[in-house]
Legacy VTK file of the C-alpha trace (Angstrom):
# vtk DataFile Version 3.0
C-alpha trace
ASCII
DATASET POLYDATA
POINTS 317 float
1.641 23.952 -16.334
-0.422 21.510 -18.466
-3.224 21.557 -15.804
-3.270 25.351 -15.672
-3.193 25.598 -19.400
-6.424 23.572 -19.680
-8.095 24.955 -16.617
-10.048 27.814 -18.492
-11.350 25.337 -20.992
-12.496 22.872 -18.286
-14.280 25.717 -16.415
-16.018 26.818 -19.528
-17.073 23.253 -20.366
-18.300 22.690 -16.798
-20.434 25.830 -16.984
-21.976 24.801 -20.353
-22.682 21.200 -19.018
-24.383 22.643 -15.938
-26.446 24.858 -18.229
-27.547 22.001 -20.453
-28.199 19.643 -17.494
-30.412 22.294 -15.821
-32.226 23.206 -19.044
-32.934 19.585 -19.943
-33.518 18.509 -16.316
-30.999 15.755 -16.548
-30.701 13.173 -13.808
-27.496 11.596 -15.137
-24.523 13.145 -16.962
-22.427 10.547 -18.794
-18.825 11.681 -19.477
-16.226 9.901 -21.609
-12.600 10.170 -20.609
-11.557 11.376 -17.133
-9.711 14.501 -18.458
-11.297 16.935 -19.273
-14.821 15.685 -19.614
-15.086 13.690 -16.376
-13.589 16.555 -14.348
-15.743 19.106 -15.989
-18.808 16.992 -15.314
-17.968 16.838 -11.604
-17.642 20.678 -11.606
-21.019 20.864 -13.229
-22.398 18.596 -10.506
-21.073 21.083 -7.940
-22.437 24.105 -9.750
-25.906 22.513 -9.706
-25.870 21.495 -6.029
-28.116 20.885 -4.107
-29.643 19.165 -7.196
-28.268 15.630 -7.059
-26.972 15.331 -10.582
-25.247 11.945 -11.029
-22.096 11.652 -12.999
-21.250 8.384 -14.790
-17.740 8.160 -16.252
-16.391 5.826 -18.945
-12.577 5.388 -19.181
-11.236 4.541 -22.639
-7.518 4.193 -22.153
-5.493 7.255 -23.102
-7.105 9.117 -20.293
-5.395 6.526 -18.005
-2.145 5.553 -19.754
-1.277 8.842 -21.459
-3.103 12.117 -20.522
-4.316 11.114 -17.037
-0.946 9.688 -16.169
0.844 12.947 -16.672
2.193 14.112 -13.344
0.209 17.349 -13.602
-3.067 15.540 -14.210
-2.662 12.517 -11.863
-4.315 14.008 -8.731
-7.324 15.328 -10.835
-7.627 12.027 -12.673
-7.688 9.953 -9.495
-10.174 12.347 -7.823
-12.488 12.260 -10.865
-12.512 8.487 -10.901
-13.088 8.197 -7.088
-15.825 10.830 -6.973
-17.929 9.845 -10.033
-21.177 8.255 -9.138
-20.475 5.315 -11.450
-17.412 4.300 -13.530
-17.127 1.899 -16.464
-14.076 0.803 -18.357
-13.933 -0.722 -21.864
-11.896 -3.845 -21.010
-10.706 -5.983 -18.143
-7.136 -4.880 -18.945
-8.077 -1.191 -18.502
-9.721 -1.964 -15.182
-6.591 -3.670 -13.910
-4.364 -0.841 -15.386
-6.486 1.838 -13.745
-6.296 0.170 -10.346
-2.661 -0.412 -10.616
-1.701 3.133 -11.786
-4.088 5.070 -9.504
-4.644 2.746 -6.532
-8.403 2.983 -7.160
-10.506 1.409 -4.358
-13.903 1.626 -5.963
-15.696 -0.718 -8.314
-14.991 -0.227 -12.011
-17.545 -1.934 -14.177
-16.377 -3.570 -17.400
-18.685 -2.610 -20.315
-17.102 -3.369 -23.727
-17.305 -1.157 -26.796
-19.956 -2.226 -29.317
-20.879 -2.284 -33.026
-24.104 -1.984 -34.977
-24.002 -5.080 -37.226
-26.294 -3.506 -39.749
-23.805 -0.839 -40.498
-21.339 -3.524 -41.537
-23.813 -5.119 -43.934
-22.758 -2.550 -46.522
-21.479 -2.807 -49.976
-17.810 -1.923 -50.926
-16.791 1.757 -50.979
-17.198 3.227 -54.513
-14.140 5.421 -54.000
-11.857 2.408 -53.751
-12.079 0.305 -56.999
-11.843 -3.424 -56.714
-8.517 -4.971 -57.570
-7.895 -5.317 -61.262
-6.279 -8.723 -60.542
-8.910 -10.786 -58.749
-6.223 -12.667 -56.926
-4.764 -9.472 -55.399
-5.503 -9.190 -51.683
-6.359 -5.990 -49.864
-4.773 -5.290 -46.506
-5.965 -2.290 -44.452
-4.607 -0.316 -41.472
-6.863 2.341 -39.764
-5.412 4.544 -36.948
-4.410 7.995 -35.824
-0.831 7.317 -36.865
0.653 8.010 -33.404
3.909 6.273 -32.325
1.906 3.727 -30.319
0.435 2.335 -33.518
3.863 1.257 -34.699
3.548 2.349 -38.346
6.983 0.945 -39.155
5.702 -2.537 -38.205
2.662 -2.083 -40.455
4.847 -1.239 -43.370
7.332 -4.033 -42.660
4.522 -6.686 -42.348
3.115 -5.507 -45.635
6.475 -5.456 -47.300
7.078 -9.037 -46.167
3.655 -10.261 -47.362
3.854 -8.409 -50.722
7.167 -10.250 -51.391
5.216 -13.431 -51.537
1.799 -12.634 -52.898
0.016 -9.912 -54.938
-1.559 -7.441 -52.444
-2.216 -3.786 -51.777
-2.311 -1.700 -48.600
-4.926 0.853 -47.698
-3.796 3.293 -44.993
-6.685 5.187 -43.395
-6.259 8.081 -41.052
-3.820 10.865 -40.251
-1.296 11.638 -37.610
2.265 12.454 -36.802
3.734 9.128 -38.057
1.996 9.241 -41.471
5.194 10.740 -42.989
7.108 7.637 -41.842
4.735 5.470 -43.910
5.237 7.720 -46.933
9.011 7.569 -46.618
8.972 3.770 -46.300
6.734 3.389 -49.324
9.095 5.525 -51.420
12.162 3.675 -50.176
10.676 0.266 -50.896
9.207 1.217 -54.243
5.687 0.327 -53.148
3.951 3.411 -54.579
1.835 1.362 -56.874
0.626 -0.975 -54.029
-0.089 1.520 -51.197
-2.926 4.050 -51.042
-3.214 6.813 -48.583
-6.921 7.570 -47.935
-6.677 10.124 -45.086
-9.466 10.560 -42.516
-12.586 8.615 -43.287
-15.787 9.053 -41.349
-17.350 5.675 -42.141
-14.960 2.722 -42.310
-17.458 -0.028 -42.913
-17.529 0.423 -46.699
-13.715 0.323 -46.745
-13.631 -2.833 -44.680
-16.023 -4.320 -47.242
-13.078 -4.063 -49.668
-10.493 -5.467 -47.197
-9.275 -9.052 -46.706
-7.098 -8.351 -43.601
-6.627 -5.657 -40.893
-3.134 -5.016 -39.453
-3.051 -3.620 -35.882
0.472 -4.176 -34.433
0.067 -1.543 -31.778
2.367 -1.208 -28.812
-0.815 -1.194 -26.666
-4.584 -0.953 -27.057
-7.053 -0.630 -24.212
-9.747 -2.362 -26.348
-9.076 -2.135 -30.131
-12.347 -0.841 -31.527
-11.106 -0.914 -35.127
-10.384 -4.614 -34.692
-13.994 -5.145 -33.585
-15.206 -3.131 -36.541
-13.110 -5.291 -38.865
-14.410 -8.530 -37.360
-18.023 -7.269 -37.669
-17.316 -7.009 -41.449
-15.803 -10.535 -41.541
-12.252 -9.235 -41.822
-9.704 -11.233 -39.850
-7.264 -9.288 -37.645
-3.526 -9.565 -37.287
-2.653 -7.695 -34.017
-0.241 -7.442 -31.031
-1.007 -9.637 -28.057
-1.223 -6.665 -25.714
-3.755 -4.683 -23.601
-7.379 -5.426 -24.335
-6.846 -6.903 -27.786
-6.981 -10.573 -26.565
-10.466 -9.761 -25.121
-11.581 -8.792 -28.686
-9.516 -11.073 -31.068
-9.404 -14.819 -30.362
-6.057 -16.073 -31.474
-6.347 -18.643 -34.270
-10.150 -18.235 -34.350
-10.988 -14.683 -35.421
-7.436 -13.595 -36.319
-3.946 -13.918 -34.967
-1.998 -12.280 -32.142
1.749 -12.052 -31.724
4.228 -10.273 -29.483
4.715 -6.501 -30.029
7.338 -6.019 -32.752
7.256 -9.621 -34.033
6.594 -8.577 -37.626
7.917 -11.832 -39.038
5.323 -13.885 -37.130
2.612 -11.427 -38.028
3.537 -11.688 -41.731
3.458 -15.519 -41.529
0.059 -15.454 -39.989
-1.128 -12.959 -42.677
0.226 -15.134 -45.488
-1.378 -18.266 -44.013
-4.788 -16.468 -44.060
-4.383 -15.022 -47.494
-3.140 -18.163 -49.221
-5.515 -20.694 -47.717
-9.124 -19.936 -48.862
-10.690 -22.626 -46.766
-8.960 -21.380 -43.518
-9.597 -17.803 -44.418
-13.366 -18.387 -44.822
-13.527 -20.181 -41.491
-11.728 -17.365 -39.654
-13.755 -14.671 -41.430
-17.009 -16.365 -40.474
-15.933 -16.786 -36.862
-14.768 -13.237 -36.651
-18.138 -11.884 -37.814
-19.981 -14.316 -35.626
-18.002 -13.296 -32.476
-18.463 -9.585 -33.177
-22.205 -9.964 -33.527
-22.646 -12.491 -30.646
-20.583 -10.639 -28.077
-20.408 -7.005 -29.051
-23.768 -6.172 -30.580
-25.116 -2.840 -29.224
-28.313 -4.517 -28.323
-26.376 -6.439 -25.699
-24.049 -3.683 -24.580
-26.421 -0.658 -24.270
-28.591 -2.440 -21.607
-25.458 -2.720 -19.488
-25.153 1.117 -19.589
-28.848 1.398 -18.640
-28.328 -0.873 -15.738
-25.363 1.284 -14.576
-27.582 4.426 -14.807
-30.330 2.627 -12.859
-27.863 1.513 -10.108
-26.419 5.003 -9.782
-29.902 6.621 -9.563
-30.921 4.158 -6.821
-27.518 4.512 -5.059
-26.674 0.845 -5.479
-23.310 1.543 -7.265
-20.525 -0.011 -5.116
-18.177 2.598 -3.781
LINES 1 318
317 0 1 2 3 4 5 6 7 8 9 10 11 12 13 14 15 16 17 18 19 20 21 22 23 24 25 26 27 28 29 30 31 32 33 34 35 36 37 38 39 40 41 42 43 44 45 46 47 48 49 50 51 52 53 54 55 56 57 58 59 60 61 62 63 64 65 66 67 68 69 70 71 72 73 74 75 76 77 78 79 80 81 82 83 84 85 86 87 88 89 90 91 92 93 94 95 96 97 98 99 100 101 102 103 104 105 106 107 108 109 110 111 112 113 114 115 116 117 118 119 120 121 122 123 124 125 126 127 128 129 130 131 132 133 134 135 136 137 138 139 140 141 142 143 144 145 146 147 148 149 150 151 152 153 154 155 156 157 158 159 160 161 162 163 164 165 166 167 168 169 170 171 172 173 174 175 176 177 178 179 180 181 182 183 184 185 186 187 188 189 190 191 192 193 194 195 196 197 198 199 200 201 202 203 204 205 206 207 208 209 210 211 212 213 214 215 216 217 218 219 220 221 222 223 224 225 226 227 228 229 230 231 232 233 234 235 236 237 238 239 240 241 242 243 244 245 246 247 248 249 250 251 252 253 254 255 256 257 258 259 260 261 262 263 264 265 266 267 268 269 270 271 272 273 274 275 276 277 278 279 280 281 282 283 284 285 286 287 288 289 290 291 292 293 294 295 296 297 298 299 300 301 302 303 304 305 306 307 308 309 310 311 312 313 314 315 316
């Protein structure tokens, strides 16, 4: 049923992609997420046959662990991955998970997400005033507030930290579990220390106000918000799962702990926020790692190389 429900949309998308590819004389169509965009791109390739339009697919995580793993979508997801002309994944973890779940035989090239460091050289967001008390710390959480983000853990970590030091929490985003956060704020009497900012298009100015990012997710295929925080010099407290250890270096650019271990995460947060010398070292290392390893000027050429390999049929199958 889910497959049939989305079939008309996928067909319409494929038709439009074929129209654009023909009009622009595209040689490569790069789709993000196996379902629906990867599948629609392969249909567009068939529509344009015998023109040899190449399809490059990037897997991001939810298309493998959530949507694509739905029983109705599994055959289409696997076919899309196997038949694309080139496939990249955003972490080594996601490559292993894709092979494990779908028994993929082909090469999956790891190309990490990236940041533009210049976007993180921005001043603080004017809509968020600085703390009246200069000693007060600002903790931030940015997500789509789905269950996988473990919002209860975010609130518990903040509650533990706020019991020891003066701090405030900025909650950025929207989603089904936002009501849980609101309920916990009211129950804990934290209304004066928690701000709900909703969906924000540009997070760099907000991160410029932050001292620490909380990301205690149940899983993350990469953790782009962690990278964005690091690019702004904001240390990260996160779960030791998925692709997060490929982004956050434990003890160097932030701290990792087992999923659900809110006490350990709170202890790591307190150590950072109460030791200025240690904090400055971690902040500097976080920004340095983000810019040394994930600058778009290093990552984009890897995509260009993938396109070149696909066009010259050197992509391993």
